[in-house]
DRENKOL-505112 format. One record per residue (C-alpha): residue number from 1; residue in one letter; x, y, z. Coordinates in steps of 0.02 Angstrom, whole numbers, padded with zeros to 5 digits. Layout:
# residues N
[NUM A [X Y Z]]
...
//
This chain:
# residues 449
[1 M [03442 08125 09036]]
[2 S [03533 08031 08899]]
[3 G [03481 07855 08849]]
[4 P [03571 07693 08893]]
[5 R [03745 07665 08826]]
[6 A [03695 07498 08751]]
[7 S [03534 07403 08723]]
[8 V [03538 07213 08729]]
[9 V [03403 07153 08609]]
[10 V [03346 06973 08637]]
[11 P [03221 06905 08508]]
[12 M [03108 06767 08574]]
[13 H [02984 06647 08495]]
[14 G [02926 06529 08631]]
[15 R [03052 06429 08732]]
[16 A [03032 06542 08883]]
[17 G [03143 06431 08990]]
[18 L [03292 06462 08876]]
[19 T [03255 06648 08874]]
[20 R [03240 06655 09063]]
[21 R [03411 06574 09086]]
[22 C [03489 06692 08958]]
[23 L [03414 06845 09045]]
[24 E [03472 06789 09216]]
[25 L [03651 06782 09155]]
[26 V [03638 06948 09062]]
[27 L [03566 07041 09211]]
[28 A [03693 06966 09331]]
[29 D [03833 07048 09232]]
[30 L [03751 07202 09154]]
[31 P [03866 07355 09149]]
[32 P [03794 07521 09212]]
[33 G [03695 07622 09087]]
[34 C [03635 07473 08985]]
[35 E [03459 07407 08956]]
[36 V [03387 07238 08910]]
[37 L [03243 07224 08786]]
[38 V [03155 07060 08745]]
[39 V [03060 07054 08580]]
[40 D [02918 06928 08595]]
[41 D [02898 06876 08414]]
[42 A [02718 06813 08426]]
[43 S [02761 06673 08547]]
[44 P [02632 06541 08592]]
[45 P [02510 06595 08730]]
[46 G [02585 06604 08903]]
[47 A [02769 06606 08851]]
[48 A [02797 06791 08882]]
[49 A [02706 06782 09049]]
[50 E [02846 06671 09116]]
[51 L [02961 06822 09107]]
[52 A [02854 06931 09220]]
[53 G [02968 06897 09368]]
[54 F [03103 07008 09295]]
[55 G [02995 07161 09325]]
[56 D [03065 07328 09267]]
[57 S [03241 07258 09239]]
[58 V [03184 07194 09069]]
[59 R [03080 07287 08940]]
[60 L [02960 07178 08841]]
[61 L [02902 07215 08664]]
[62 H [02757 07109 08597]]
[63 L [02740 07079 08409]]
[64 P [02565 07021 08360]]
[65 E [02629 06928 08206]]
[66 N [02786 06824 08186]]
[67 R [02917 06920 08088]]
[68 G [03063 06801 08100]]
[69 F [03237 06842 08163]]
[70 A [03266 06992 08049]]
[71 G [03097 07072 08083]]
[72 A [03107 07044 08271]]
[73 C [03282 07118 08281]]
[74 N [03233 07268 08177]]
[75 A [03082 07300 08287]]
[76 G [03191 07285 08441]]
[77 A [03319 07406 08371]]
[78 E [03183 07533 08334]]
[79 A [03114 07522 08512]]
[80 A [03285 07519 08597]]
[81 S [03363 07675 08671]]
[82 G [03549 07638 08657]]
[83 E [03670 07698 08525]]
[84 L [03751 07528 08532]]
[85 L [03636 07385 08485]]
[86 V [03685 07214 08551]]
[87 F [03586 07073 08470]]
[88 L [03587 06914 08574]]
[89 N [03499 06749 08537]]
[90 N [03389 06686 08677]]
[91 D [03470 06513 08663]]
[92 T [03636 06580 08730]]
[93 E [03722 06581 08898]]
[94 P [03839 06731 08908]]
[95 H [03998 06711 09011]]
[96 P [04050 06843 09139]]
[97 G [04123 06999 09059]]
[98 W [04051 06963 08887]]
[99 L [03962 07129 08864]]
[100 G [04102 07231 08941]]
[101 A [04223 07152 08816]]
[102 L [04111 07200 08669]]
[103 L [04094 07378 08733]]
[104 N [04281 07394 08761]]
[105 C [04318 07330 08586]]
[106 A [04197 07457 08512]]
[107 A [04280 07595 08614]]
[108 E [04456 07543 08562]]
[109 H [04407 07530 08377]]
[110 P [04297 07679 08334]]
[111 D [04291 07625 08151]]
[112 A [04215 07458 08200]]
[113 A [04031 07465 08153]]
[114 A [04000 07284 08207]]
[115 V [04086 07174 08336]]
[116 G [04058 06987 08358]]
[117 A [04092 06869 08503]]
[118 R [04173 06698 08524]]
[119 L [04035 06568 08530]]
[120 L [04058 06397 08608]]
[121 Y [03958 06237 08601]]
[122 P [03902 06170 08771]]
[123 S [04050 06050 08761]]
[124 G [04169 06200 08764]]
[125 A [04221 06178 08583]]
[126 V [04218 06328 08465]]
[127 Q [04057 06358 08370]]
[128 H [04108 06527 08298]]
[129 A [04270 06625 08298]]
[130 G [04213 06744 08163]]
[131 V [04157 06705 07986]]
[132 A [04272 06659 07843]]
[133 F [04224 06647 07660]]
[134 G [04277 06485 07579]]
[135 Q [04342 06453 07406]]
[136 D [04163 06404 07367]]
[137 G [04110 06585 07399]]
[138 Y [03999 06542 07548]]
[139 P [04018 06593 07731]]
[140 H [04085 06468 07858]]
[141 N [04109 06484 08046]]
[142 L [04295 06495 08081]]
[143 Y [04371 06353 08182]]
[144 A [04207 06268 08225]]
[145 G [04250 06114 08328]]
[146 F [04421 06178 08385]]
[147 P [04456 06181 08573]]
[148 G [04387 06340 08647]]
[149 D [04558 06397 08706]]
[150 H [04650 06365 08542]]
[151 P [04760 06517 08496]]
[152 A [04684 06531 08322]]
[153 A [04510 06554 08397]]
[154 N [04573 06683 08521]]
[155 R [04651 06805 08399]]
[156 P [04559 06972 08386]]
[157 R [04551 07031 08207]]
[158 R [04457 07121 08072]]
[159 L [04344 07008 07968]]
[160 Q [04208 07025 07838]]
[161 A [04070 06954 07947]]
[162 V [04024 06887 08119]]
[163 T [03871 06796 08182]]
[164 G [03714 06885 08238]]
[165 A [03690 06763 08381]]
[166 C [03794 06888 08480]]
[167 M [03836 07047 08386]]
[168 L [03860 07229 08434]]
[169 V [03812 07354 08298]]
[170 R [03825 07543 08307]]
[171 R [03653 07617 08280]]
[172 P [03705 07742 08143]]
[173 A [03780 07601 08039]]
[174 F [03630 07488 08070]]
[175 E [03507 07622 08017]]
[176 W [03613 07681 07870]]
[177 V [03605 07509 07787]]
[178 G [03422 07482 07834]]
[179 G [03446 07349 07969]]
[180 F [03425 07163 07938]]
[181 D [03353 07113 07770]]
[182 H [03181 07032 07790]]
[183 G [03213 06935 07630]]
[184 F [03320 06815 07731]]
[185 C [03228 06697 07847]]
[186 N [03322 06640 08002]]
[187 S [03483 06613 07904]]
[188 M [03620 06727 07835]]
[189 E [03536 06889 07891]]
[190 D [03688 06924 07998]]
[191 V [03815 06891 07859]]
[192 D [03716 06999 07739]]
[193 L [03708 07142 07867]]
[194 C [03896 07135 07897]]
[195 L [03934 07134 07710]]
[196 R [03820 07283 07679]]
[197 I [03903 07377 07823]]
[198 G [04073 07333 07749]]
[199 A [04020 07392 07576]]
[200 E [03983 07562 07655]]
[201 G [04156 07572 07733]]
[202 G [04117 07508 07908]]
[203 E [04233 07385 07992]]
[204 V [04181 07218 08065]]
[205 R [04286 07147 08207]]
[206 Y [04297 06985 08303]]
[207 C [04318 06999 08492]]
[208 P [04369 06832 08570]]
[209 E [04363 06904 08747]]
[210 A [04173 06909 08733]]
[211 V [04123 06727 08762]]
[212 V [03949 06654 08745]]
[213 T [03890 06473 08748]]
[214 H [03765 06445 08608]]
[215 L [03635 06307 08595]]
[216 E [03634 06331 08407]]
[217 S [03463 06330 08324]]
[218 A [03373 06273 08481]]
[219 T [03236 06402 08458]]
[220 R [03198 06428 08274]]
[221 G [03172 06305 08134]]
[222 R [03256 06357 07972]]
[223 E [03258 06207 07856]]
[224 D [03107 06255 07753]]
[225 K [03172 06431 07716]]
[226 F [03358 06394 07713]]
[227 E [03372 06366 07525]]
[228 A [03283 06530 07489]]
[229 S [03406 06623 07602]]
[230 V [03555 06537 07520]]
[231 S [03490 06583 07348]]
[232 R [03471 06765 07402]]
[233 Y [03648 06767 07470]]
[234 R [03716 06684 07313]]
[235 E [03639 06813 07198]]
[236 R [03695 06961 07304]]
[237 W [03865 06915 07373]]
[238 R [03945 06754 07314]]
[239 S [04041 06833 07171]]
[240 R [04087 06988 07272]]
[241 V [04158 06925 07436]]
[242 D [04343 06905 07470]]
[243 R [04369 06717 07483]]
[244 D [04483 06733 07632]]
[245 D [04482 06567 07725]]
[246 L [04650 06504 07662]]
[247 S [04737 06669 07701]]
[248 L [04665 06664 07877]]
[249 Y [04724 06486 07903]]
[250 A [04898 06534 07842]]
[251 E [04898 06689 07953]]
[252 D [04863 06577 08103]]
[253 G [05002 06455 08059]]
[254 L [04884 06311 08019]]
[255 L [04925 06307 07833]]
[256 E [05098 06329 07757]]
[257 V [05151 06324 07576]]
[258 E [05332 06304 07524]]
[259 Y [05387 06353 07349]]
[260 P [05532 06249 07282]]
[261 D [05608 06292 07114]]
[262 N [05497 06166 07028]]
[263 H [05323 06099 07061]]
[264 P [05246 06012 07152]]
[265 L [05232 06134 07297]]
[266 R [05250 06071 07475]]
[267 I [05095 06104 07580]]
[268 S [05088 06078 07769]]
[269 V [04917 06074 07850]]
[270 S [04878 06059 08035]]
[271 P [04784 05895 08062]]
[272 R [04663 05993 08171]]
[273 L [04618 06102 08022]]
[274 A [04601 05977 07881]]
[275 A [04622 05797 07824]]
[276 I [04710 05770 07658]]
[277 E [04602 05667 07542]]
[278 R [04682 05560 07408]]
[279 G [04535 05487 07315]]
[280 D [04524 05414 07141]]
[281 R [04532 05585 07059]]
[282 H [04693 05631 07148]]
[283 E [04771 05462 07112]]
[284 A [04726 05482 06929]]
[285 E [04814 05651 06928]]
[286 L [04964 05584 07023]]
[287 E [05012 05445 06902]]
[288 P [05043 05554 06748]]
[289 L [05132 05681 06858]]
[290 L [05254 05548 06919]]
[291 R [05283 05486 06741]]
[292 S [05318 05664 06683]]
[293 Q [05443 05695 06823]]
[294 A [05529 05529 06789]]
[295 R [05552 05577 06606]]
[296 R [05626 05746 06658]]
[297 L [05750 05660 06775]]
[298 E [05802 05539 06638]]
[299 E [05833 05683 06518]]
[300 M [05934 05776 06650]]
[301 E [06040 05623 06686]]
[302 R [06076 05596 06501]]
[303 E [06125 05778 06478]]
[304 L [06236 05770 06633]]
[305 A [06323 05613 06569]]
[306 R [06352 05697 06400]]
[307 L [06427 05854 06479]]
[308 M [06541 05755 06595]]
[309 A [06603 05648 06450]]
[310 E [06640 05805 06350]]
[311 L [06739 05881 06496]]
[312 R [06839 05720 06518]]
[313 D [06879 05719 06331]]
[314 R [06957 05891 06361]]
[315 G [07060 05823 06504]]
[316 V [06955 05903 06642]]
[317 E [06924 05788 06790]]
[318 V [06759 05824 06879]]
[319 E [06662 05741 07018]]
[320 P [06482 05700 06980]]
[321 P [06371 05832 07064]]
[322 R [06242 05772 07188]]
[323 L [06070 05806 07122]]
[324 G [05977 05728 07267]]
[325 Y [05888 05858 07371]]
[326 E [05873 05735 07515]]
[327 D [06062 05709 07513]]
[328 E [06095 05896 07522]]
[329 V [05975 05917 07668]]
[330 A [06049 05767 07757]]
[331 A [06226 05836 07736]]
[332 V [06176 06006 07807]]
[333 R [06087 05920 07951]]
[334 A [06237 05809 07990]]
[335 E [06361 05953 07993]]
[336 A [06246 06064 08096]]
[337 E [06215 05926 08223]]
[338 Q [06402 05893 08235]]
[339 C [06452 06075 08260]]
[340 I [06306 06151 08356]]
[341 P [06263 06100 08535]]
[342 A [06097 06021 08574]]
[343 L [05959 06141 08630]]
[344 A [06042 06288 08543]]
[345 S [05937 06414 08447]]
[346 V [05981 06406 08261]]
[347 L [05937 06510 08108]]
[348 V [05945 06427 07936]]
[349 V [05957 06530 07777]]
[350 S [05826 06460 07660]]
[351 R [05674 06501 07557]]
[352 G [05554 06436 07690]]
[353 D [05605 06253 07674]]
[354 S [05548 06169 07835]]
[355 E [05654 06013 07799]]
[356 L [05810 06114 07841]]
[357 L [05739 06154 08013]]
[358 R [05738 05973 08072]]
[359 L [05899 05980 08172]]
[360 G [05864 05858 08313]]
[361 Q [05852 05940 08483]]
[362 R [05902 06111 08418]]
[363 E [05771 06248 08404]]
[364 A [05782 06299 08221]]
[365 G [05699 06441 08128]]
[366 H [05701 06520 07956]]
[367 F [05811 06664 07904]]
[368 P [05755 06789 07846]]
[369 A [05600 06782 07955]]
[370 A [05461 06898 08013]]
[371 A [05440 06943 08196]]
[372 D [05329 06790 08225]]
[373 G [05468 06674 08163]]
[374 R [05387 06624 07999]]
[375 Y [05483 06638 07834]]
[376 L [05483 06818 07776]]
[377 G [05428 06770 07600]]
[378 H [05561 06871 07508]]
[379 H [05745 06913 07513]]
[380 P [05805 07073 07599]]
[381 G [05812 07230 07493]]
[382 G [05995 07261 07536]]
[383 D [06132 07245 07665]]
[384 A [06047 07359 07791]]
[385 E [05886 07258 07793]]
[386 A [05981 07093 07802]]
[387 I [06081 07155 07951]]
[388 E [05925 07223 08035]]
[389 L [05837 07055 08017]]
[390 L [05988 06964 08087]]
[391 E [06003 07079 08237]]
[392 A [05817 07066 08272]]
[393 A [05833 06876 08271]]
[394 R [05985 06887 08385]]
[395 D [05885 06994 08505]]
[396 R [05754 06854 08508]]
[397 G [05889 06732 08563]]
[398 A [05965 06661 08403]]
[399 E [06137 06586 08437]]
[400 Y [06191 06511 08270]]
[401 L [06168 06548 08085]]
[402 V [06180 06406 07958]]
[403 V [06205 06450 07774]]
[404 P [06181 06295 07663]]
[405 A [06298 06281 07515]]
[406 A [06154 06320 07397]]
[407 E [06130 06487 07487]]
[408 L [06313 06543 07499]]
[409 W [06277 06669 07362]]
[410 W [06207 06775 07505]]
[411 L [06384 06815 07561]]
[412 D [06428 06882 07387]]
[413 H [06263 06969 07354]]
[414 Y [06260 07054 07525]]
[415 P [06443 07102 07555]]
[416 G [06397 07220 07697]]
[417 F [06300 07082 07781]]
[418 A [06448 06963 07758]]
[419 A [06566 07091 07836]]
[420 H [06446 07113 07981]]
[421 L [06445 06925 08007]]
[422 E [06635 06920 08012]]
[423 E [06635 07057 08146]]
[424 Q [06493 06989 08252]]
[425 A [06510 06801 08232]]
[426 C [06637 06660 08232]]
[427 G [06615 06565 08069]]
[428 A [06680 06413 07980]]
[429 R [06639 06343 07809]]
[430 H [06607 06158 07791]]
[431 K [06569 06054 07638]]
[432 A [06381 06067 07649]]
[433 C [06359 06234 07737]]
[434 A [06439 06379 07829]]
[435 I [06404 06391 08016]]
[436 Y [06419 06552 08116]]
[437 R [06411 06565 08305]]
[438 L [06325 06731 08342]]
[439 Q [06408 06827 08482]]
[440 P [06289 06878 08623]]
[441 R [06232 07060 08618]]
[442 L [06320 07164 08750]]
[443 A [06218 07264 08874]]
[444 P [06256 07453 08879]]
[445 A [06353 07435 09043]]
[446 E [06465 07300 08968]]
[447 V [06498 07409 08816]]
[448 R [06556 07554 08927]]
[449 Q [06678 07443 09018]]
//
């Protein structure tokens, strides 16, 4: 007879009441073919006896000496029968379907050597939605403190690490890297294990469908050994990890960077993600920046005045060009609001400038854009790609296309795209922009008629 499909390994050091509650929830929702193993990591006398009521539904492994989280988990893995090892802290309360979700994720992603769950605080806020590595090179729980149902915390994805408070690991991968490193003491063992698995080519995934409430650090003290664990991590991994937190925030739409022709960049940050600090250091940097930009504007104005005077000396009458970016945006906005009905869906040709999308009650989006509506990040490679992007946006419900005067070069650079617009849209050029009303796509039956 083959062994269990998965072994749930629960390390315990005292706090039998917490462990009992955890086991009750695990057993109430245990899929067929799975076992539960509690590792009693040299608990105080009498603690393990409080679990006797579970009988044969729970296997109990006694360790005569305390080995810490890494040692207890390694001992549990060695004694377990399953090919899938599920490490679960005893200070957790798994939600219904948690283990089934982990098993399904492992089945759907055969290259995933480790799978982590979504952990919540008792308040329902996120405690862990995977691990990101900050610009400081250290691991941080993603979206800690966010609402538990926030879309960013409910996005399954591949990551570099997940927490060991609830983690599925395939036995071959676990054994290949030698299990948890005993050199860490109740901190960063899980991150280190994931990074070693990743270094060997194994994938680590985050599974938000597996939900567990975590009473973080209710069972094990870690303050006295924390610095030693941090030092071990720093020496081994800090210079090697991909510092991915900002890319993850951008991927989830919580951080956006716009790139105008000249600095400074425009950065938009969700207030739920970060607060913008403007302390003494930033103010000290800001003052010389403003002085430098003022000097550049003065030089540009002097050069403009010189050129205009030279043209007038030659008998050429010219109107002073508007250099104000705000004026250009305001003119585009005014013409769009005058010509486009409220509540219409509008595309604006731009380089990701969100100011151009503020068109009152109209739903405005960038063009060109990716499938999720965010700025594509580059211009189309040719007419065919430009047309394909337009038609995809039209399929998603776009009704109008606005081409600001600064972007009218599109119609010369992409002549096939311009011809397609003339065939498929009713357009008019105004002073600040061109506006095209996109004709609705015809269904196959309408085309045949």
